[in-house]
N, CA, C and O atoms as a DFTB+ gen file, in Angstrom:
804 C
 N C O
     1  1       1.103      -1.171       0.164
     2  2      -0.001       0.139       0.296
     3  2       1.143       1.189       0.148
     4  3       2.308       1.128       0.540
     5  1       0.393       2.299      -0.620
     6  2       1.131       3.368      -0.827
     7  2       0.316       4.860      -0.278
     8  3      -0.596       5.538      -0.751
     9  1       1.093       4.947       0.857
    10  2       0.788       6.326       1.419
    11  2       1.210       7.532       0.909
    12  3       2.417       7.592       0.674
    13  1       0.152       9.096       0.531
    14  2       1.126      10.097       0.488
    15  2       0.633      11.277       1.028
    16  3      -0.582      11.456       0.957
    17  1       1.438      12.245       1.633
    18  2       0.742      13.266       2.164
    19  2       1.231      14.381       1.000
    20  3       2.349      14.711       0.604
    21  1      -0.317      14.862       0.586
    22  2       0.015      15.663      -0.807
    23  2       0.038      16.891      -0.393
    24  3       0.976      17.533      -0.865
    25  1      -0.588      17.410       0.254
    26  2      -0.455      19.230       0.420
    27  2      -1.065      18.941       2.087
    28  3      -1.623      17.932       2.518
    29  1      -0.700      20.317       2.855
    30  2      -0.879      20.049       3.987
    31  2      -1.628      18.635       4.967
    32  3      -0.995      17.969       5.787
    33  1      -3.291      18.411       4.562
    34  2      -3.665      17.657       5.461
    35  2      -4.332      16.691       4.461
    36  3      -5.094      15.736       4.609
    37  1      -3.745      17.309       3.345
    38  2      -4.463      16.103       1.883
    39  2      -3.681      14.778       1.859
    40  3      -2.510      14.806       1.483
    41  1      -4.354      13.414       2.303
    42  2      -3.777      12.309       2.060
    43  2      -4.228      11.571       1.018
    44  3      -5.230      11.974       0.427
    45  1      -3.656      10.501       0.648
    46  2      -4.031       9.679      -0.513
    47  2      -3.636       8.286       0.245
    48  3      -2.789       8.241       1.138
    49  1      -4.242       7.348      -0.153
    50  2      -3.722       5.947       0.040
    51  2      -4.261       5.367      -1.259
    52  3      -5.248       5.665      -1.931
    53  1      -3.295       4.429      -1.409
    54  2      -3.773       3.414      -2.733
    55  2      -3.143       2.166      -2.498
    56  3      -1.952       1.858      -2.534
    57  1      -4.271       1.434      -2.224
    58  2      -4.300      -0.152      -1.960
    59  2      -4.384      -0.843      -3.053
    60  3      -3.972      -0.213      -4.027
    61  1      -4.824      -2.085      -3.317
    62  2      -4.380      -2.939      -4.498
    63  2      -5.734      -3.242      -5.167
    64  3      -5.957      -3.844      -6.217
    65  1      -6.656      -2.620      -4.211
    66  2      -7.906      -1.872      -5.379
    67  2      -8.527      -1.012      -4.949
    68  3      -9.670      -1.017      -5.407
    69  1      -8.344      -0.278      -4.298
    70  2      -8.793       1.211      -3.811
    71  2      -8.016       2.540      -3.648
    72  3      -7.005       2.593      -2.948
    73  1      -8.341       3.245      -4.082
    74  2      -8.095       4.768      -4.305
    75  2      -8.734       5.728      -2.872
    76  3      -9.876       6.187      -2.847
    77  1      -8.068       5.833      -2.137
    78  2      -8.740       6.245      -0.846
    79  2      -8.088       8.173       0.035
    80  3      -7.019       8.337       0.622
    81  1      -8.697       8.777      -0.100
    82  2      -8.456      10.505      -0.133
    83  2      -8.917      10.828       1.537
    84  3      -9.746      10.205       2.200
    85  1      -8.150      11.919       1.923
    86  2      -8.730      12.463       3.317
    87  2      -8.592      13.373       2.867
    88  3      -7.924      13.677       1.879
    89  1      -9.184      13.939       3.502
    90  2      -9.484      15.949       3.260
    91  2      -8.378      16.106       2.044
    92  3      -7.171      16.351       2.046
    93  1      -9.274      15.871       1.085
    94  2      -8.434      16.645      -0.171
    95  2      -8.697      18.466      -0.326
    96  3      -9.646      19.242      -0.213
    97  1      -7.196      18.543      -0.656
    98  2      -6.992      20.145      -0.769
    99  2      -6.038      20.588      -1.481
   100  3      -4.921      20.132      -1.239
   101  1      -6.186      21.598      -2.562
   102  2      -4.941      21.923      -3.273
   103  2      -4.997      20.570      -4.401
   104  3      -3.965      20.433      -5.059
   105  1      -5.687      19.955      -4.565
   106  2      -5.161      18.768      -5.703
   107  2      -4.815      19.486      -7.350
   108  3      -5.384      20.399      -7.949
   109  1      -4.047      18.923      -7.595
   110  2      -3.424      19.730      -8.787
   111  2      -4.166      18.950     -10.128
   112  3      -4.491      19.615     -11.112
   113  1      -4.359      17.706     -10.070
   114  2      -4.922      16.830     -11.398
   115  2      -6.608      16.720     -11.227
   116  3      -7.131      16.580     -10.122
   117  1      -7.076      16.772     -11.999
   118  2      -8.437      16.155     -12.109
   119  2      -8.880      14.148     -12.197
   120  3      -9.699      13.583     -12.922
   121  1      -8.110      13.673     -11.336
   122  2      -7.899      12.380     -11.324
   123  2      -9.446      11.948     -11.314
   124  3      -9.541      11.165     -12.260
   125  1     -10.391      12.045     -10.856
   126  2     -12.044      11.491     -11.030
   127  2     -11.511      10.031     -10.498
   128  3     -12.087       9.067     -11.003
   129  1     -10.304       9.705      -9.372
   130  2     -10.393       8.383      -9.081
   131  2     -10.577       7.888      -7.730
   132  3      -9.949       6.998      -7.156
   133  1     -11.548       8.610      -7.308
   134  2     -11.792       8.143      -5.501
   135  2     -12.620       7.186      -5.486
   136  3     -13.596       7.189      -6.236
   137  1     -12.338       6.068      -4.512
   138  2     -13.445       5.402      -4.382
   139  2     -14.079       5.905      -2.935
   140  3     -15.258       5.805      -2.594
   141  1     -13.038       6.444      -2.214
   142  2     -13.656       6.850      -0.430
   143  2     -12.928       8.002      -0.509
   144  3     -11.795       8.092      -0.981
   145  1     -13.805       9.173       0.110
   146  2     -13.394      10.807       0.740
   147  2     -13.739      10.396       1.566
   148  3     -14.897      10.009       1.721
   149  1     -12.530      10.321       2.671
   150  2     -12.923      10.907       4.034
   151  2     -12.724      12.676       4.538
   152  3     -11.676      13.316       4.447
   153  1     -14.044      13.181       5.067
   154  2     -13.660      14.322       5.540
   155  2     -13.423      14.637       6.629
   156  3     -14.462      14.399       7.245
   157  1     -12.487      15.156       7.505
   158  2     -12.546      15.240       8.773
   159  2     -13.309      16.197       9.720
   160  3     -13.611      15.985      10.894
   161  1     -13.585      17.410       8.889
   162  2     -14.291      18.643       9.729
   163  2     -14.415      19.223       8.608
   164  3     -13.899      18.905       7.536
   165  1     -15.344      20.384       8.926
   166  2     -15.810      21.732       7.879
   167  2     -14.823      22.754       7.594
   168  3     -15.322      23.613       6.868
   169  1     -13.714      22.972       7.862
   170  2     -12.764      24.337       7.891
   171  2     -12.028      24.148       6.647
   172  3     -11.293      23.198       6.377
   173  1     -12.289      25.094       5.964
   174  2     -11.742      25.142       4.468
   175  2     -10.465      24.404       4.156
   176  3     -10.261      23.748       3.134
   177  1      -9.711      24.572       5.060
   178  2      -8.127      23.392       4.712
   179  2      -8.701      22.137       4.597
   180  3      -7.965      21.241       4.183
   181  1     -10.203      21.787       4.952
   182  2     -10.095      20.145       5.115
   183  2     -11.060      20.091       3.943
   184  3     -10.645      19.653       2.870
   185  1     -12.428      20.540       4.076
   186  2     -13.298      20.360       3.400
   187  2     -13.238      21.476       1.796
   188  3     -13.646      22.634       1.705
   189  1     -12.830      20.936       1.111
   190  2     -12.729      21.656      -0.091
   191  2     -13.534      21.522      -1.510
   192  3     -12.961      21.121      -2.523
   193  1     -14.705      21.837      -1.494
   194  2     -15.855      21.482      -2.349
   195  2     -14.954      21.475      -3.785
   196  3     -14.872      20.367      -4.315
   197  1     -14.380      22.418      -4.361
   198  2     -13.594      22.506      -5.559
   199  2     -12.738      21.019      -5.652
   200  3     -12.783      20.184      -6.556
   201  1     -12.025      21.003      -4.515
   202  2     -11.122      19.780      -4.922
   203  2     -11.742      18.733      -4.907
   204  3     -11.567      17.926      -5.820
   205  1     -12.645      18.464      -3.851
   206  2     -13.398      16.896      -4.191
   207  2     -14.220      16.803      -5.453
   208  3     -14.869      15.770      -5.617
   209  1     -14.274      17.758      -6.368
   210  2     -15.387      17.327      -7.599
   211  2     -14.320      17.215      -8.600
   212  3     -14.543      17.200      -9.810
   213  1     -12.861      17.116      -7.933
   214  2     -11.659      16.811      -9.056
   215  2     -11.112      15.379      -8.888
   216  3     -10.076      14.989      -9.426
   217  1     -12.107      14.440      -7.885
   218  2     -12.035      13.590      -7.608
   219  2     -12.844      12.235      -7.689
   220  3     -12.508      11.058      -7.821
   221  1     -14.250      13.001      -7.533
   222  2     -15.329      12.211      -7.403
   223  2     -15.596      11.679      -8.812
   224  3     -15.214      12.334      -9.782
   225  1     -16.331      10.347      -8.983
   226  2     -16.580       9.980      -9.844
   227  2     -17.988       9.309      -9.511
   228  3     -18.456       9.765      -8.468
   229  1     -18.661       8.494     -10.032
   230  2     -20.492       7.815     -10.177
   231  2     -20.080       7.220      -9.146
   232  3     -20.896       7.432      -8.249
   233  1     -19.316       6.640      -8.823
   234  2     -19.513       5.600      -7.773
   235  2     -18.650       6.187      -6.266
   236  3     -18.560       5.528      -5.229
   237  1     -18.347       6.924      -6.384
   238  2     -17.406       7.529      -5.210
   239  2     -18.230       7.921      -3.723
   240  3     -19.215       8.659      -3.706
   241  1     -17.655       7.305      -2.532
   242  2     -18.456       7.042      -1.524
   243  2     -17.787       8.227      -0.823
   244  3     -16.574       8.178      -0.622
   245  1     -18.530       9.329      -0.425
   246  2     -17.722      10.482       0.798
   247  2     -18.389      10.255       1.862
   248  3     -19.548       9.887       2.054
   249  1     -17.244      10.604       2.764
   250  2     -18.065      10.149       4.670
   251  2     -17.154      11.728       5.078
   252  3     -16.061      12.261       4.884
   253  1     -18.559      11.991       5.805
   254  2     -18.167      13.067       6.751
   255  2     -18.720      12.819       7.984
   256  3     -19.177      11.737       8.353
   257  1     -18.665      13.969       8.695
   258  2     -18.865      13.929      10.201
   259  2     -20.832      14.244       9.842
   260  3     -21.368      14.956       8.993
   261  1     -21.375      13.429      10.824
   262  2     -22.892      14.005      10.620
   263  2     -23.035      15.339      11.513
   264  3     -24.200      15.640      11.775
   265  1     -21.922      16.274      12.074
   266  2     -22.505      17.270      12.454
   267  2     -22.061      18.461      11.331
   268  3     -22.066      19.651      11.643
   269  1     -21.649      17.948       9.891
   270  2     -21.289      18.819       8.589
   271  2     -22.355      18.216       8.005
   272  3     -22.042      18.222       6.815
   273  1     -23.315      17.749       8.088
   274  2     -24.850      17.700       7.212
   275  2     -24.842      18.404       6.254
   276  3     -24.989      19.527       6.736
   277  1     -24.767      18.505       5.181
   278  2     -25.337      19.201       4.213
   279  2     -25.400      18.726       2.815
   280  3     -24.891      17.614       2.675
   281  1     -25.993      19.379       1.499
   282  2     -26.711      18.875       0.322
   283  2     -25.457      19.161      -0.707
   284  3     -25.798      19.243      -1.887
   285  1     -24.240      19.302      -0.464
   286  2     -23.315      19.511      -1.643
   287  2     -22.998      18.335      -2.408
   288  3     -22.884      18.581      -3.609
   289  1     -22.849      17.327      -2.137
   290  2     -22.845      16.083      -2.677
   291  2     -24.223      14.705      -2.465
   292  3     -25.180      14.565      -1.703
   293  1     -23.599      13.864      -3.663
   294  2     -24.237      12.847      -3.270
   295  2     -23.757      11.917      -2.870
   296  3     -22.529      11.834      -2.828
   297  1     -24.498      10.995      -2.478
   298  2     -23.664       9.497      -2.249
   299  2     -22.883       9.696      -0.750
   300  3     -22.063       8.849      -0.398
   301  1     -23.213      10.957       0.174
   302  2     -22.807      11.108       1.106
   303  2     -23.137      10.038       2.225
   304  3     -24.273       9.566       2.258
   305  1     -22.112       9.612       3.205
   306  2     -22.304       8.653       4.335
   307  2     -21.327       9.565       5.506
   308  3     -20.173       9.993       5.510
   309  1     -22.661       9.593       6.614
   310  2     -22.697      10.333       7.244
   311  2     -22.289       9.953       8.826
   312  3     -23.367       9.906       9.419
   313  1     -21.203       9.661       9.771
   314  2     -20.655       8.997      10.486
   315  2     -20.817       9.852      12.137
   316  3     -20.675      11.073      12.071
   317  1     -21.000       9.465      13.062
   318  2     -20.438       9.780      14.404
   319  2     -19.639       9.666      14.960
   320  3     -19.120       8.607      14.608
   321  1     -18.716      10.409      16.237
   322  2     -17.796       9.869      16.807
   323  2     -18.384       8.742      17.555
   324  3     -19.560       8.540      17.860
   325  1     -16.944       7.802      17.870
   326  2     -17.259       6.422      18.549
   327  2     -18.286       5.382      17.802
   328  3     -18.845       4.517      18.476
   329  1     -18.413       5.441      17.028
   330  2     -18.853       4.707      16.062
   331  2     -18.760       3.767      15.207
   332  3     -19.443       4.281      14.321
   333  1     -18.359       2.541      14.686
   334  2     -18.057       1.426      13.855
   335  2     -19.158       1.634      12.541
   336  3     -20.352       1.932      12.557
   337  1     -18.071       1.297      11.215
   338  2     -18.618       1.691       9.871
   339  2     -18.118       0.202       8.985
   340  3     -17.130      -0.437       9.350
   341  1     -18.680      -0.070       8.195
   342  2     -17.788      -0.839       6.956
   343  2     -18.360       0.118       5.502
   344  3     -19.468       0.453       5.084
   345  1     -16.911       0.319       5.040
   346  2     -17.542       1.375       4.144
   347  2     -16.639       0.615       2.760
   348  3     -15.481       0.200       2.703
   349  1     -17.519       0.650       1.938
   350  2     -16.743      -0.321       0.429
   351  2     -16.156      -1.822       0.944
   352  3     -15.611      -2.558       0.122
   353  1     -16.267      -2.126       2.007
   354  2     -15.748      -3.555       2.285
   355  2     -14.393      -3.163       3.687
   356  3     -13.574      -3.941       4.177
   357  1     -14.576      -2.001       3.925
   358  2     -13.151      -1.750       4.964
   359  2     -13.876      -1.004       6.425
   360  3     -14.725      -0.117       6.340
   361  1     -13.461      -1.445       7.485
   362  2     -13.831      -1.644       8.457
   363  2     -13.257      -0.348       9.220
   364  3     -12.040      -0.290       9.400
   365  1     -14.132       0.753       9.701
   366  2     -13.797       1.994      10.077
   367  2     -14.228       2.278      11.426
   368  3     -15.127       1.541      11.830
   369  1     -13.867       3.044      12.115
   370  2     -14.006       3.810      13.710
   371  2     -14.158       5.150      13.324
   372  3     -13.470       5.592      12.404
   373  1     -14.980       5.856      13.918
   374  2     -14.869       7.265      13.736
   375  2     -14.485       7.729      15.242
   376  3     -15.180       7.476      16.226
   377  1     -13.604       8.249      15.256
   378  2     -13.195       8.912      16.676
   379  2     -13.015      10.857      17.119
   380  3     -12.636      11.901      16.589
   381  1     -13.413      10.505      18.030
   382  2     -13.772      12.176      18.396
   383  2     -12.149      12.652      17.916
   384  3     -11.122      12.003      18.116
   385  1     -12.298      14.214      17.107
   386  2     -11.045      14.855      16.931
   387  2     -11.423      15.775      17.282
   388  3     -12.438      16.272      16.794
   389  1     -10.525      16.514      18.571
   390  2     -10.870      17.918      19.051
   391  2      -9.891      18.199      19.894
   392  3      -9.075      17.361      20.277
   393  1      -9.912      19.708      20.331
   394  2      -8.348      20.595      20.766
   395  2      -9.145      20.205      22.488
   396  3     -10.279      20.129      22.960
   397  1      -7.557      20.026      23.002
   398  2      -8.460      19.904      24.822
   399  2      -8.227      20.804      25.126
   400  3      -8.834      21.077      26.162
   401  1      -7.174      22.087      24.558
   402  2      -6.606      23.260      25.314
   403  2      -6.451      24.417      24.440
   404  3      -5.832      25.450      24.694
   405  1      -7.069      24.127      23.413
   406  2      -7.481      25.556      22.405
   407  2      -9.003      25.287      22.255
   408  3      -9.625      24.267      22.550
   409  1      -9.486      26.550      21.678
   410  2     -10.852      26.579      20.727
   411  2     -11.180      26.365      19.767
   412  3     -12.371      26.185      19.516
   413  1      -9.992      26.292      18.649
   414  2     -10.320      26.000      17.486
   415  2     -11.490      24.760      16.922
   416  3     -12.374      24.951      16.086
   417  1     -11.169      23.370      17.708
   418  2     -11.913      22.580      17.238
   419  2     -12.659      21.899      18.631
   420  3     -11.932      21.233      19.368
   421  1     -13.765      22.025      18.906
   422  2     -14.114      21.694      20.340
   423  2     -14.755      20.598      20.184
   424  3     -15.183      20.553      19.030
   425  1     -15.045      19.652      20.806
   426  2     -15.501      18.532      20.805
   427  2     -16.868      18.433      20.802
   428  3     -17.505      17.412      20.544
   429  1     -17.387      19.694      21.141
   430  2     -19.087      19.841      21.218
   431  2     -19.492      19.508      18.961
   432  3     -20.525      19.176      18.381
   433  1     -18.158      19.813      18.467
   434  2     -18.688      20.745      16.880
   435  2     -18.832      18.914      16.460
   436  3     -19.248      18.629      15.337
   437  1     -18.487      17.872      17.371
   438  2     -18.792      16.381      16.237
   439  2     -17.843      16.365      15.452
   440  3     -18.276      15.799      14.447
   441  1     -16.408      16.748      15.232
   442  2     -15.447      16.601      14.203
   443  2     -14.781      15.175      14.594
   444  3     -14.687      14.975      15.805
   445  1     -14.256      14.053      13.636
   446  2     -13.862      13.054      13.364
   447  2     -12.743      12.543      12.508
   448  3     -12.782      12.557      11.278
   449  1     -11.859      12.143      13.142
   450  2     -10.628      11.183      12.635
   451  2     -11.448       9.863      12.042
   452  3     -12.640       9.666      11.807
   453  1     -10.213       9.030      11.909
   454  2     -10.773       7.936      11.080
   455  2      -9.699       6.705      11.725
   456  3      -8.752       7.242      12.300
   457  1      -9.643       5.319      11.752
   458  2      -8.958       4.301      11.951
   459  2      -9.861       3.452      10.786
   460  3     -11.062       3.278      10.581
   461  1      -8.745       3.076      10.221
   462  2      -9.269       1.922       9.147
   463  2      -8.199       0.578       9.088
   464  3      -6.981       0.630       8.917
   465  1      -8.951      -0.502       9.262
   466  2      -8.202      -1.627       8.872
   467  2      -7.704      -2.064       7.650
   468  3      -8.465      -2.973       7.317
   469  1      -6.829      -1.920       6.775
   470  2      -6.411      -2.146       5.549
   471  2      -5.005      -3.243       5.498
   472  3      -3.982      -3.380       6.168
   473  1      -5.511      -3.788       4.508
   474  2      -4.492      -4.820       4.511
   475  2      -3.809      -5.552       5.878
   476  3      -2.583      -5.547       5.771
   477  1      -4.132      -5.987       6.747
   478  2      -4.019      -6.596       7.947
   479  2      -3.086      -5.539       8.977
   480  3      -2.302      -5.912       9.849
   481  1      -3.316      -4.556       8.718
   482  2      -2.554      -2.958      10.069
   483  2      -4.092      -2.140       9.881
   484  3      -4.990      -2.261       9.047
   485  1      -3.929      -1.345      10.966
   486  2      -4.528      -0.145      11.322
   487  2      -4.419       1.140      11.367
   488  3      -4.208       1.412      12.549
   489  1      -4.452       2.407      10.541
   490  2      -4.095       3.809      10.337
   491  2      -4.990       4.407      10.765
   492  3      -6.156       4.074      10.548
   493  1      -4.682       5.337      11.410
   494  2      -5.786       6.464      12.363
   495  2      -5.241       7.911      11.749
   496  3      -4.168       8.492      11.911
   497  1      -6.130       8.167      11.170
   498  2      -6.050       9.657      10.414
   499  2      -6.742      10.635      11.296
   500  3      -7.960      10.810      11.333
   501  1      -5.674      11.368      12.134
   502  2      -6.435      12.382      13.431
   503  2      -7.532      13.136      12.931
   504  3      -8.621      12.924      13.464
   505  1      -7.468      13.960      12.031
   506  2      -7.814      15.401      12.098
   507  2      -7.294      16.337      12.836
   508  3      -6.403      16.226      13.678
   509  1      -7.879      17.277      12.500
   510  2      -7.003      18.489      13.524
   511  2      -7.786      18.178      15.321
   512  3      -8.978      18.065      15.603
   513  1      -6.496      18.112      16.299
   514  2      -6.846      17.911      17.442
   515  2      -4.961      18.304      17.804
   516  3      -3.972      18.614      17.139
   517  1      -5.272      18.069      19.150
   518  2      -3.921      17.767      19.892
   519  2      -4.645      16.164      20.961
   520  3      -5.552      15.352      20.775
   521  1      -3.603      16.403      22.057
   522  2      -3.979      15.121      22.588
   523  2      -5.330      15.201      23.730
   524  3      -5.410      16.074      24.594
   525  1      -6.000      14.477      23.597
   526  2      -7.211      14.554      24.750
   527  2      -7.474      12.898      24.703
   528  3      -7.032      12.099      23.877
   529  1      -8.391      12.628      25.934
   530  2      -8.776      11.454      26.362
   531  2      -9.461      10.573      25.571
   532  3      -9.770       9.457      25.989
   533  1      -9.701      10.915      24.590
   534  2     -10.563      10.128      23.017
   535  2      -9.154       9.575      22.258
   536  3      -8.929       8.384      22.045
   537  1      -8.301      10.629      21.914
   538  2      -7.073      10.012      20.947
   539  2      -6.335       9.049      21.812
   540  3      -5.905       8.070      21.202
   541  1      -6.105       9.092      23.000
   542  2      -5.167       8.298      24.185
   543  2      -5.362       6.853      24.162
   544  3      -4.544       5.953      24.358
   545  1      -6.761       6.801      23.850
   546  2      -6.851       5.076      24.097
   547  2      -6.724       4.374      22.567
   548  3      -7.097       3.232      22.297
   549  1      -6.057       5.413      21.553
   550  2      -5.899       4.481      20.059
   551  2      -4.888       3.643      20.616
   552  3      -3.963       3.857      21.399
   553  1      -5.373       2.454      19.902
   554  2      -4.139       1.192      20.096
   555  2      -3.958       0.810      18.703
   556  3      -4.754      -0.077      18.395
   557  1      -3.015       1.248      17.536
   558  2      -2.947       1.201      16.032
   559  2      -1.292       0.705      15.597
   560  3      -0.244       0.755      16.241
   561  1      -1.559       0.293      14.425
   562  2      -0.348       0.770      13.865
   563  2       0.782       1.324      13.187
   564  3       1.918       1.064      12.789
   565  1      -0.405       2.541      13.275
   566  2       0.112       3.694      11.972
   567  2      -0.725       4.805      12.336
   568  3      -1.955       4.810      12.304
   569  1       0.087       5.815      12.709
   570  2      -1.017       7.588      13.048
   571  2      -0.401       8.182      11.683
   572  3       0.664       7.976      11.101
   573  1      -1.430       8.943      11.433
   574  2      -0.971      10.376      10.915
   575  2      -1.263      11.512      11.220
   576  3      -2.357      12.059      11.082
   577  1      -0.203      11.981      11.700
   578  2      -0.398      13.218      12.971
   579  2      -0.364      14.057      12.598
   580  3       0.215      14.102      11.513
   581  1      -1.038      15.635      13.256
   582  2      -1.161      16.934      12.635
   583  2      -0.134      17.616      13.362
   584  3      -0.434      17.966      14.503
   585  1       1.307      17.944      12.835
   586  2       2.181      18.685      14.056
   587  2       2.426      20.222      13.665
   588  3       3.476      20.759      14.019
   589  1       1.446      20.943      12.924
   590  2       1.616      22.462      12.792
   591  2       1.733      23.035      13.964
   592  3       2.604      23.879      14.171
   593  1       1.032      22.722      14.708
   594  2       0.999      24.038      16.148
   595  2      -0.371      24.802      15.661
   596  3      -1.110      24.547      14.710
   597  1      -0.434      25.757      16.586
   598  2      -1.581      26.703      16.462
   599  2      -2.723      25.807      16.792
   600  3      -2.913      25.482      17.965
   601  1      -3.555      25.354      15.758
   602  2      -4.628      24.691      15.423
   603  2      -4.607      23.464      16.163
   604  3      -5.601      23.119      16.803
   605  1      -3.355      22.638      16.125
   606  2      -3.480      21.465      15.988
   607  2      -1.954      20.874      17.389
   608  3      -1.819      21.629      18.352
   609  1      -1.328      20.028      17.340
   610  2      -0.683      19.430      18.145
   611  2       0.691      20.488      17.277
   612  3       0.768      20.733      16.073
   613  1       1.604      20.925      18.359
   614  2       2.991      21.269      17.877
   615  2       3.553      20.345      17.511
   616  3       2.867      19.336      17.346
   617  1       4.678      20.284      17.290
   618  2       6.097      18.909      17.227
   619  2       6.588      18.224      18.715
   620  3       6.947      17.075      18.972
   621  1       6.478      19.172      19.393
   622  2       7.128      18.585      20.545
   623  2       5.467      17.756      21.200
   624  3       5.538      16.597      21.608
   625  1       4.271      18.412      21.214
   626  2       2.984      17.505      21.532
   627  2       3.335      16.376      20.760
   628  3       3.969      15.464      21.292
   629  1       3.010      16.323      19.596
   630  2       2.589      15.760      19.168
   631  2       4.015      14.059      19.362
   632  3       3.732      12.906      19.037
   633  1       5.173      14.445      19.858
   634  2       6.010      13.093      19.553
   635  2       5.695      12.979      21.042
   636  3       5.757      11.772      21.274
   637  1       5.416      13.566      22.066
   638  2       4.684      13.107      23.491
   639  2       3.751      12.277      23.278
   640  3       3.861      11.066      23.471
   641  1       2.806      12.811      22.887
   642  2       1.703      11.674      22.474
   643  2       1.896      10.355      21.979
   644  3       1.402       9.288      22.344
   645  1       2.967      10.717      20.791
   646  2       3.144       9.465      19.865
   647  2       3.915       8.267      21.104
   648  3       3.469       7.141      21.326
   649  1       5.115       8.871      21.757
   650  2       5.399       8.357      22.864
   651  2       4.761       7.569      23.737
   652  3       5.293       6.503      24.047
   653  1       3.878       7.831      24.132
   654  2       2.623       6.845      24.965
   655  2       1.659       6.316      24.082
   656  3       0.789       5.575      24.539
   657  1       1.691       6.588      22.896
   658  2       0.619       5.438      22.541
   659  2       1.295       4.400      21.619
   660  3       0.855       3.272      21.395
   661  1       2.359       4.908      21.145
   662  2       3.439       3.726      20.740
   663  2       2.795       3.085      19.561
   664  3       2.700       1.869      19.725
   665  1       2.390       3.449      18.585
   666  2       2.065       2.858      17.151
   667  2       3.844       2.667      16.476
   668  3       4.895       3.289      16.631
   669  1       3.380       1.365      15.632
   670  2       4.511       1.160      14.563
   671  2       5.714       2.454      14.131
   672  3       6.906       2.636      14.379
   673  1       4.551       3.258      13.286
   674  2       4.779       4.282      12.416
   675  2       3.992       5.041      12.740
   676  3       3.015       4.920      13.478
   677  1       4.587       6.297      11.915
   678  2       4.616       8.170      12.531
   679  2       4.503       8.419      11.228
   680  3       5.335       7.832      10.535
   681  1       3.376       9.429      10.405
   682  2       3.340      10.255       9.512
   683  2       3.149      11.650       9.792
   684  3       2.021      12.134       9.691
   685  1       3.875      12.162      10.044
   686  2       3.352      14.244      10.482
   687  2       2.752      14.540       8.942
   688  3       3.039      14.057       7.846
   689  1       1.917      15.422       9.310
   690  2       1.498      16.410       7.950
   691  2       0.726      17.430       9.020
   692  3       0.736      17.497      10.249
   693  1       0.041      18.205       7.958
   694  2      -0.730      19.653       8.604
   695  2       0.248      20.956       8.701
   696  3       0.076      22.079       9.176
   697  1       1.237      20.391       8.115
   698  2       2.119      21.625       7.452
   699  2       2.478      22.762       7.089
   700  3       3.363      23.459       7.584
   701  1       1.523      23.076       5.851
   702  2       1.346      23.683       5.069
   703  2       1.924      25.446       5.481
   704  3       2.739      26.154       4.890
   705  1       1.103      25.709       6.717
   706  2       1.260      26.806       8.062
   707  2       3.006      27.005       7.777
   708  3       3.467      28.081       7.395
   709  1       3.755      25.929       8.004
   710  2       5.366      25.804       8.579
   711  2       6.210      26.476       7.425
   712  3       7.264      27.065       7.665
   713  1       5.683      26.350       6.167
   714  2       6.739      26.454       5.515
   715  2       7.109      27.863       5.422
   716  3       6.294      28.752       5.671
   717  1       8.704      28.168       4.955
   718  2       9.311      27.267       4.549
   719  2      10.372      26.388       5.270
   720  3      11.507      25.952       5.076
   721  1       9.034      26.354       6.547
   722  2      10.371      25.624       7.690
   723  2      10.284      24.178       7.906
   724  3      10.989      23.590       8.726
   725  1       9.557      23.706       7.285
   726  2       8.397      22.191       6.887
   727  2       9.375      21.617       7.941
   728  3       9.162      21.415       9.137
   729  1      11.127      21.281       6.810
   730  2      11.933      20.115       7.187
   731  2      12.261      20.237       8.282
   732  3      12.627      19.250       8.919
   733  1      12.235      21.389       8.793
   734  2      13.025      21.739      10.484
   735  2      12.281      21.390      11.253
   736  3      12.674      20.932      12.326
   737  1      10.688      21.518      10.884
   738  2      10.048      20.901      12.390
   739  2       9.528      19.315      12.343
   740  3       9.039      18.601      13.219
   741  1       9.883      19.046      10.768
   742  2       9.533      17.373      11.079
   743  2      10.760      16.583      11.880
   744  3      10.621      15.694      12.721
   745  1      12.304      17.296      11.261
   746  2      13.434      16.886      11.581
   747  2      13.584      17.020      13.791
   748  3      14.207      16.308      14.577
   749  1      12.790      18.113      14.001
   750  2      13.079      17.915      15.348
   751  2      11.704      17.163      16.265
   752  3      11.685      16.884      17.464
   753  1      10.664      16.973      15.282
   754  2       9.842      16.301      15.752
   755  2      10.530      14.574      15.704
   756  3      10.177      13.798      16.592
   757  1      11.339      14.183      14.797
   758  2      11.838      12.869      14.750
   759  2      12.876      12.930      15.596
   760  3      13.496      11.899      15.855
   761  1      13.135      13.826      16.010
   762  2      14.505      13.736      17.428
   763  2      13.602      12.826      18.367
   764  3      13.644      11.618      18.602
   765  1      12.837      13.758      18.783
   766  2      12.201      13.524      19.850
   767  2      11.129      12.401      19.828
   768  3      10.387      12.402      20.811
   769  1      10.931      11.542      18.990
   770  2      10.346      10.490      18.951
   771  2      10.791       8.658      18.953
   772  3      11.508       8.074      18.140
   773  1      10.146       8.148      20.043
   774  2      11.406       7.000      20.609
   775  2      11.825       6.292      19.502
   776  3      11.165       6.375      18.466
   777  1      12.925       5.534      19.561
   778  2      13.518       5.318      18.430
   779  2      13.123       4.275      17.744
   780  3      13.514       4.050      16.599
   781  1      12.153       3.403      18.513
   782  2      11.537       2.250      18.040
   783  2      10.328       2.157      17.291
   784  3       9.633       1.221      16.896
   785  1      10.261       3.808      17.185
   786  2       8.926       4.045      16.093
   787  2       9.176       4.704      15.002
   788  3       9.365       5.919      15.066
   789  1       9.223       4.003      13.761
   790  2       9.242       4.660      12.468
   791  2       8.898       5.671      12.142
   792  3       7.671       5.638      12.051
   793  1       9.528       7.226      11.735
   794  2       8.927       8.392      11.218
   795  2       9.014       8.549       9.971
   796  3      10.106       8.832       9.477
   797  1       7.519       8.353       8.941
   798  2       7.940       8.358       7.526
   799  2       7.695       9.781       7.299
   800  3       6.751      10.424       7.758
   801  1       8.683      10.236       6.507
   802  2       8.023      11.490       5.825
   803  2       9.029      11.918       4.875
   804  3       8.825      12.898       4.159
C-alpha cells in the first residue's frame, strides 16, 4: 500500500484495489479516481468542494461527520464519533477529534478522525486535534498526526503523544502553515520520537 501526504492534510492511500483520500485540498489534477473520500471536519483547508469535485466519479463514497450534514454532494455517508462502520468493505471507526486546550476544534463540534483496517494493519488519520482523552485510547499500527502547531499539536506535543500510544509508524502532516520551515519542524519532531517508532516523511 502507498500513502502520500499530497499537501497540508490532504492524504491519499492507494491499496491494491482502492484509492482513498482524506481531506483533499489543493489537488492539482482532475483524477476522478476516488473510491472513498473521508472528510474530518468543515474547515476550508479540510473540506474543499472544488477539490472534491476533481476526484469524485459516479461511484465515489464521501464520508463526513454528521455535524457537517449538507447537500453539496450525493452519495454521502454521515458518521458519528465513537461509532464503527463498514465502508465499501473497509472496517472504519470514527474517533472524536478535538482540541483539549485550544478553542479551534471543540468536542461539541462533532469532528472526527478515522481508524481504518487495511491489508492487515490499522491506520489512524487523526484530523485536527491535540492530545485528548479520546485519542489517548488509540491502539493502532500507524498514525497520521498533525504537527503544525496553533490549531493542532505542535511537534513537541505530537512527539509526547506518539511516545505514549506507541504505534509502529507515524506520518506527520498539517505543515503548510510552517513553510518554509517544514523540514526543520519534522526533523525536530523525529528527534523526540522514541527510536523504535518509525517516522515517515
